[in-house]
Each structure stands twice: as C-alpha cells, then as structure tokens.
C-alpha positions, 0 to 999 in steps of 0.5 A, a space after each residue: 344738159 349744158 345748164 351746169 356749164 352755162 350757170 358756171 360761166 359767170 364765175 370769175 375763174 372762167 378761163 381755168 375751165 373753158 377747154 371745150 364746151 362744153 362746152 360749151 364751167 368755172 373751176 374752183 381750186 383743188 384746195 378750196 373744193 368742198 370736202 368729199 361727202 358720203 353717198 351710201 353706207 358701206 358695201 354689203 353682199 348685195 352692193 352694186 358696182 356704183 356703191 363701191 365707187 367715188 363719183 366726181 363732178 360740179 359741187 351742185 351735182 348732188 342736187 341736179 336732175 341731170 347729175 346725181 339725182 337723175 343717176 339715182 332716179 333713172 338708174 338706181 345708182 348710189 355711190 360710195 362717195 361724192 367728191 366736189 370738183 368742177 363743171 366738166 373741167 381740168 379738176 375732174 379730168 385730173 381726178 379721173 386720171 389719177 384715180 381720186 374719183 372712179 366716175 367723173 362728169 365731163 361734157 360729151 364733146 370734150 376732147 380730153 375724153 379721147 386724149 386721156 383714153 377715158 371710156 364714156 359710159 353710154 346713157 342707155 336709159 336716156 337721162 340726158 336730153 337732146 342737146 343737139 347743136 342747131 342754128 337759131 335764127 330770126 325768122 325774118 332773116 330766113 324769110 328775106 334770105 332763104 339761102 341763109 337756111 341752106 348754108 347753115 343747114 348744110 353745116 349741121 348735116 356734116 357736124 357729127 360728134 366726131 367732127 365737133 370733138 375734132 374742132 374742140 381739140 383743135 382749139 383746146 389742145 392744139 391751141 388754134 384760134 377758133 377762126 383758124 379751126 373753123 376755116 380748116 374745117 370748112 375747107 376740108 368739108 367743101 364749104 370753102 372756097 364758096 361761090 362768092 358774090 356780094 350784096 346778098 344782105 347783112 347777117 349778124 352772127 353771135 356766140 355765147 361766151 365759151 370757146 365751142 360756141 365761138 368756133 361754131 359761130 365762126 363756121 356759120 359766119 365764114 360760110 355765109 361770107 363765102 356765099 356772098 353775105 355781109 357778116 358782122 360777128 358779135 362773139 363771146 356776147 354772153 349767156 342766154 340772158 344777154 343773147 336772147 333779148 338781142 335776138 328778139 330785138 334784131 340786134 343779132 340774127 344767128 347763134 349756135 344753140 343747144 336744143 334741150 338747154 335752149 328749150 328749158 332755159 329760154 322757154 321753161 319747156 320740157 326737153 325730150 331725149 328725141 331731138 326732133 321732138 325737142 326741136 319742134 317744142 322749141 320752135 313752137 315756143 320761140 315762134 312768138 319771138 320770131 325765132 326758129 331753130 333750123 335743122 339740128 346736127 348729130 353733134 351734141 354737147 351734154 353731160 357725160 359720165 366717164 371712167 378710166 380704161 382701167 376701171 372700165 376693164 375691171 368692172 366690164 363697164 360700157 353703159 351707166 346701167 352696168 354700174 347697177 350690177 352687183 359688185 364683184 
C-alpha cells in the first residue's frame, strides 16, 4: 500500500524521490544505504526462482506486511538477498536497470516501469489491497452542492491505470507543471471547456505533499471551476495528520485519496483487495466525521514488484506466483 510512501514523505530528501507517486518516499544516497542482507541459504536442488534472486526496496521492507513479510506469507517467497534502496524511487529504478537487484519494489502508477521496459509482476494472490483513487469530500458539501459529486465522479469514471500513468509521465518525465498536465487531460477527455457559469458556491480542494496528489487535485479543481464553482486550492498541504483535521474542521472540502491507505491509516481499519468493500468500510468509519469517499477510479497506486524484461524472459515470469516455481 501507499503507507510506505506516505511514511517516507517527511524525510529531508523528499525531492530526490517524488517522481510519481506514488506516488504518490525519500531516497537515501547509494553510499549511505544499509548493507545487503541475506534472506535465505544457498540454493539447493529444491530451490525456488526467488531463492536465487536479489530483492530490492525500501529499508523497512523486511518488516512490512505488504513487502517482504507478505511475499513470504502469501507467496512463500524467500529471496537470496535483500538490498535496501529507497521507497519506489530512483535508486530502485537504477538497481533493477543495472541488474544490482533482480526484483524491485516500485509503485504501480510509476511511469518509469514502462519507460524502462520493466515487467510488473501480477499480484495474482492479492497481497496488496485496493488503493484505488477516490475523492474524499465533506458530506455537507455534497448535500449543499450535488453537482460536486457529479463532476468528481465523472473524472473517476475516466481515470484508468493507463491514464494515471500518463499524467505522472507528463509531470515526472516530460516535466510539465501539474496544472498544465491536468488541463491537457481534462481537455482531451471532454471536461474542458465546461458549461461555465458562476455563483455555485465555494469549494476548497487540497492535496497531499507529493506530485501525483497535486496533479489529481488540479483535475478536481479545474473541472469544478469549469462547472461554475469558486475554487480555492491548498496544494501540497501535508500528510494525513495534517489533511484529515483540516477536512473534519471544514478548512478544506475535497482531497484525492487512496482507499486502502485511507482506511488503514486514517481509521485503523482493515482494507480488502475488493475496492468496493474497502470503500464501504471507509465510508462507514468516516461517516461520524462528516466525510464520504465518492465513486472510485479504476486507477490505483500501490506497491508493485518489477523485474527487467531480460529477467522476465529468462525465468518466464508474469506473476508473483511464478517466483515460487523451482529454479532452473
């Protein structure tokens, strides 16, 4: 889940890592990363593919349910070694590309996956939970202005994984300003120019403090303006410890969220691999705070495990379960 990234955002080296989202972590330098640790004994005649490979990811991966712990518990995977890198950032990208690690943790909306020709292994046993993107809105705003719900849910309906990766690529690789990337996407998808008008009320749109969240907030803000709302933006506001008190107090009205992380972090709930179940659980927990998650997008931003094309071809890897097959 995106918890790894959100925990890392407070680090002083934030700017080195935020290339997507995933986007929604911080990036220790290669020279200061902890030493590689052994994760299994030498391969035997019954060794799995995983036991011959090196896993790379954030330093906390060996203790995380959605990283090495979960890979072993859900898939039975023990790797030859673990190499501490960064949280889905440039160190991990470089390590996979150079062959320093065989399997790396990146975030599923990271445009580097396609740009580098990496193969994202299918999470066929659903280790990761449903971190689908959804607007979280104050219920009072939805009640007073039902059109807000209509506008935001129309965006969710068109926000596929491919579209999200394209938005992140525009910002992280093509170096567009998030506002310009959002405007281009809204125009291409028929949201701009909108019906116009004015006087429909004020809506305060916020984002967390990483580029993907900022871009998503721009989508919401610009679409609402195009439909006649007076929008104030509070971008890069901070993490959930900052954003949720502001939502509850009415200082902000809308924020793009990630359902599984929102449920587990903001409300200590247990997310499901089914986004509909996670959304229902979030809304049950958030109701007392006057918050509601509107319809979620198909797009997600969660932990993903990638290999180079050469590694995928060598071992015929398509899924995480494939790593549990006997080593050749």
